[in-house]
C-alpha positions in Angstrom: 170.4 176.2 19.5 171.7 178.1 22.9 172.6 181.8 22.5 174.7 184.1 22.9 175.9 185.7 26.2 176.9 189.0 25.8 179.4 190.6 26.3 179.8 192.3 29.5 181.0 195.7 28.5 183.3 196.9 32.1 185.0 193.7 29.9 186.5 195.7 27.2 187.9 197.9 29.8 191.6 196.2 30.2 192.0 196.2 26.3 190.4 200.3 25.7 192.9 201.1 28.7 196.3 200.7 26.6 194.5 201.6 23.7 194.0 205.1 25.2 197.3 205.4 26.3 199.2 205.0 24.0 196.8 207.0 21.0 197.2 210.1 24.5 201.4 209.3 24.2 201.1 210.0 20.0 198.8 212.7 20.4 201.2 214.9 23.3 203.5 213.4 21.6 203.5 215.2 18.3 202.1 218.1 20.0 205.4 218.9 21.9 207.1 218.5 18.1 204.6 221.5 16.9 205.0 223.3 19.8 209.0 222.9 19.3 209.1 224.1 16.5 207.4 226.9 17.3 209.1 227.3 20.4 213.2 227.0 18.9 212.9 230.2 16.6 210.8 232.4 18.5 213.3 231.9 21.5 216.5 231.7 19.8 215.7 234.9 17.9 214.5 236.4 21.3 217.8 234.9 23.4 219.5 236.9 20.6 217.6 240.4 21.0 218.1 240.6 24.1 222.1 240.1 23.9 222.7 242.7 21.3 220.1 244.7 23.6 218.2 245.7 20.4 214.8 245.6 23.3 216.0 248.4 24.9 216.0 250.7 21.2 212.1 249.0 20.9 211.2 251.0 23.8 210.4 254.5 21.6 207.7 252.7 20.4 206.0 252.6 23.6 207.4 255.6 25.7 205.0 258.4 24.3 201.9 255.7 25.7 203.1 255.6 29.4 202.4 258.5 31.3 199.2 257.4 29.6 199.3 254.4 31.9 200.6 255.9 34.4 204.8 255.0 34.8 207.4 256.1 34.7 209.2 256.3 30.3 212.4 253.5 31.8 209.1 251.6 32.3 208.5 251.1 28.7 212.3 248.7 28.4 210.8 246.3 31.7 206.9 246.2 29.3 209.0 245.3 26.1 211.0 242.9 27.6 208.3 240.9 29.3 206.4 241.6 25.9 209.1 239.6 24.7 210.9 236.6 27.3 207.9 236.6 29.6 206.7 236.7 33.0 210.6 235.6 33.2 212.1 238.3 31.8 209.8 241.2 33.6 210.7 240.1 37.9 214.7 239.5 36.4 214.4 243.3 35.6 212.5 244.4 38.3 214.2 243.3 40.6 217.2 245.3 39.7 215.1 248.3 38.7 214.1 251.5 40.8 210.9 251.8 40.7 207.7 252.5 43.7 205.3 249.9 44.5 202.4 250.9 42.6 204.5 251.5 39.2 205.7 247.8 40.2 202.3 246.8 40.4 201.6 248.6 36.6 204.1 246.9 35.6 202.8 242.9 36.4 198.9 243.6 35.4 200.5 245.5 32.0 202.7 241.5 31.5 200.4 239.4 33.2 197.9 240.7 30.2 200.8 240.8 27.6 203.7 238.5 27.8 205.9 236.3 25.3 203.0 237.4 23.3 205.0 236.2 19.9 204.4 232.1 20.7 201.2 232.3 22.7 199.4 234.1 20.3 201.2 231.2 18.1 198.8 229.1 20.1 196.3 230.8 19.1 196.4 231.4 15.9 196.2 227.9 15.5 192.9 226.5 17.2 191.2 229.6 16.3 192.2 232.9 16.2 194.0 235.0 14.1 197.3 235.7 15.3 197.1 239.9 14.1 193.5 239.7 17.0 195.4 238.2 19.6 198.7 239.5 19.1 196.4 243.6 19.1 194.0 242.6 21.4 196.1 241.9 24.3 198.2 244.2 23.5 195.2 246.6 23.4 193.6 244.8 26.9 197.3 245.4 29.0 196.5 249.1 28.2 193.0 249.6 29.2 193.1 247.2 32.4 197.0 249.2 33.1 195.0 252.9 33.1 192.4 251.4 34.9 194.6 249.9 37.3 195.6 253.1 37.2 192.8 255.6 37.7 191.7 253.6 41.0 195.3 253.4 42.6 195.3 257.1 41.8 199.5 256.6 40.7 201.3 259.3 38.6 203.9 258.4 36.2 206.0 260.0 38.0 210.1 260.2 37.4 211.4 256.5 39.1 213.7 255.1 37.0 213.3 257.8 34.9 217.3 257.6 34.4 217.0 253.9 32.4 216.7 256.1 29.0 220.0 257.8 30.1 222.1 256.0 31.8 224.1 253.9 28.2 222.8 249.5 29.0 225.6 247.6 29.6 228.1 245.8 26.6 227.2 242.0 25.5 229.0 239.7 26.9 230.5 236.3 25.6 228.4 235.0 22.5 229.4 231.9 23.4 227.9 232.0 27.5 224.3 233.6 25.2 223.9 230.2 23.6 225.1 227.0 26.3 222.1 229.5 29.1 219.7 229.4 25.3 219.8 226.4 24.4 219.7 225.3 28.1 217.0 227.0 29.4 215.8 226.0 26.2 216.1 222.3 26.7 214.6 222.5 30.8 212.1 224.1 29.5 211.1 221.7 26.6 211.8 219.4 29.9 208.9 220.3 31.8 206.9 221.2 28.3 206.4 216.8 27.6 206.8 216.5 31.6 202.6 218.4 31.7 201.6 217.3 28.3 202.1 213.2 28.0 199.8 212.8 31.5 197.7 215.4 30.4 196.7 214.1 26.7 196.9 210.1 28.2 194.7 211.6 31.5 192.3 213.7 28.4 192.0 210.9 26.0 190.9 208.1 28.9 188.3 211.1 29.8 187.5 210.7 26.4 186.8 206.8 25.1 185.2 206.9 29.5 182.5 209.4 28.4 184.1 212.1 31.6 184.4 214.5 29.3 180.5 215.2 29.8 180.9 215.0 33.9 183.4 218.2 33.3 180.9 219.8 31.4 178.5 219.9 33.7 180.6 220.4 36.6 181.9 223.9 35.7 179.1 225.0 33.6 178.2 227.4 36.2 181.0 228.8 36.4 182.1 228.9 32.5 178.0 230.4 32.2 180.0 233.1 34.7 182.1 234.0 32.8 180.6 234.6 29.6 182.2 230.9 28.1 180.0 228.2 25.9 180.0 225.1 28.2 181.3 223.1 25.7 185.3 224.9 25.9 184.8 223.2 29.9 188.5 220.9 29.1 190.0 224.1 26.9 190.1 226.8 29.4 190.6 224.6 32.3 193.9 223.6 30.6 194.2 227.5 29.7 193.1 228.3 32.7 196.0 225.2 34.9 199.0 225.1 32.6 198.7 228.4 29.9 198.9 229.0 26.5 202.2 227.9 26.4 202.3 224.4 27.9 198.8 223.7 27.4 200.0 223.7 23.8 199.7 221.0 22.0 197.0 220.0 24.7 194.6 223.3 22.7 195.3 222.9 20.0 194.5 218.6 19.7 191.3 219.9 21.5 190.0 222.1 18.8 190.9 219.9 15.8 189.4 216.7 17.3 186.4 218.4 18.4 183.5 220.8 17.1 183.4 224.1 18.8 181.0 226.6 18.2 183.3 228.9 16.5 182.3 232.4 17.9 181.6 230.2 21.4 185.9 229.6 20.8 186.4 233.1 19.0 185.2 234.5 22.7 187.1 231.5 24.5 190.7 233.2 23.4 189.4 236.4 23.5 189.1 235.2 27.2 192.2 232.8 28.5 194.0 235.2 26.1 193.5 237.6 29.2 193.6 234.8 31.6 195.9 232.2 31.5 198.6 230.1 34.0 195.7 231.3 36.5 198.3 229.8 39.7 202.2 230.4 38.7 202.5 233.6 36.1 200.6 236.1 39.1 203.2 234.0 42.0 206.1 234.7 40.1 205.5 238.6 41.6 204.1 237.7 45.5 208.5 237.1 46.1 209.1 240.8 44.6 206.1 241.9 47.8 202.7 242.9 45.4 199.7 241.8 46.4 197.4 239.3 45.8 194.4 240.8 44.8 196.4 243.0 42.3 198.1 240.0 39.9 194.6 238.3 40.2 191.6 240.0 40.6 192.4 242.3 37.5 192.7 239.7 34.9 190.3 237.9 36.2 187.6 241.0 35.6 189.3 242.0 32.0 189.0 238.5 30.6 185.3 237.8 31.9 184.5 241.4 30.4 185.9 240.2 26.7 184.4 237.5 26.9 180.4 239.2 27.8 181.6 241.9 25.4 181.7 239.6 23.2 178.1 238.5 23.0 176.2 241.5 23.5 177.3 242.0 20.9 176.7 239.6 18.3 173.7 239.6 20.7 173.3 243.7 19.6 174.1 242.4 16.1 171.1 240.1 15.9 168.8 241.6 17.6 169.0 245.6 15.0 169.3 243.4 12.5 166.1 241.6 12.9 164.3 245.0 13.6 165.6 246.7 10.3 165.0 243.5 8.4 168.3 242.9 7.4 168.4 239.8 6.7 171.6 239.0 5.2 172.9 240.7 8.1 170.7 238.9 11.2 172.0 235.8 8.6 175.9 236.8 9.0 
C-alpha cells in the first residue's frame, strides 16, 4: 500500500491569502464602526462648543497657569481649542493670532502632547489604560515639557496677544453652515480612516498568518529597548507612531484584544504613545508657520522616553524596596 504523499505547506498559500484578506477586512470594518460611534458624537459636541463660543469661556481654567509655562494669558484660548479639537484647530488659531515665534513654539509643544484629548483618551481606555489616567497624564506632561522648554529657551510670558481676552469674540455664523461643514469634514475624516484601517488590518492579518510579526519584533527590538518599551508592543508602537491614536484606533484596540500583553508593559506603552504619536503628520502641520523642526520632534520624543523609563524604574524600585524590607505582599503586588 503506497504511503500518502505529504502535503507541501506552500500549497496552502493561495487559500490562506484570501482567508486572511477577508478576516482583515472584517476586523477593519468592525473597528471603523466602533470608532465612528465615538468620533461622531465627540466631534459634533466639539463643533457646537466652537460654534457657540463655549471654548472662549473655558479659558479661565488655564489662564492662571499660563505664566508657569511662559505664555501670555491669551494663549489659554488656543490651548483649549487644541485640547478639544486637535492640531488643525491650533494651527488655524496660530495663523491669525499675534504671537511671537517663541510663544508659538511653546503652544505647539503643549498641543502636540495634549490634543483631541477626549477622543484619543477613549481609544486608550479601550486598549489598556484608564480614561482618567490618559487625560491627566497627557495634560501633566504638557505642562511639564512646555515649562522646561520655556526655561531652556529663556522665554517670558510677555504681553503678546493679551488683547485676546479683552476683545469680544465674533458673532457665530448660521447654524446650518456649521452643520454642513461639520458633516462634510466628518465624512472626509471617516473616509480617510477607512482607507488607512482596511489595508492596515489586512497587512496585519497576513503578517499574523505567515508569522511575520516575529520578524518585525526582532527588527524593532533595539529601538523599543532604547525607548524603554517591551518588544512585544512593536506593532502597537509602530501603528501609533505612524498613524496616531485616532487613525490607528481600530488597529490598536483590535491588537490589544487579540494579543496577550503584560499589563505593565502595555501601560508603559500607552504612557509613551500618549505623549508621542503621529510622529510624521502632527509636527509637520506646524512647519508652514515657520516653527523649527527641533522643537516639534525632539521634546516629545525625550518626554516619551522619560515617561517609559520612569514607569519602569518606579516598579523596579518598589519591588527592590519590598524585597529588602521583607514585605512579601507588596513585592508580589
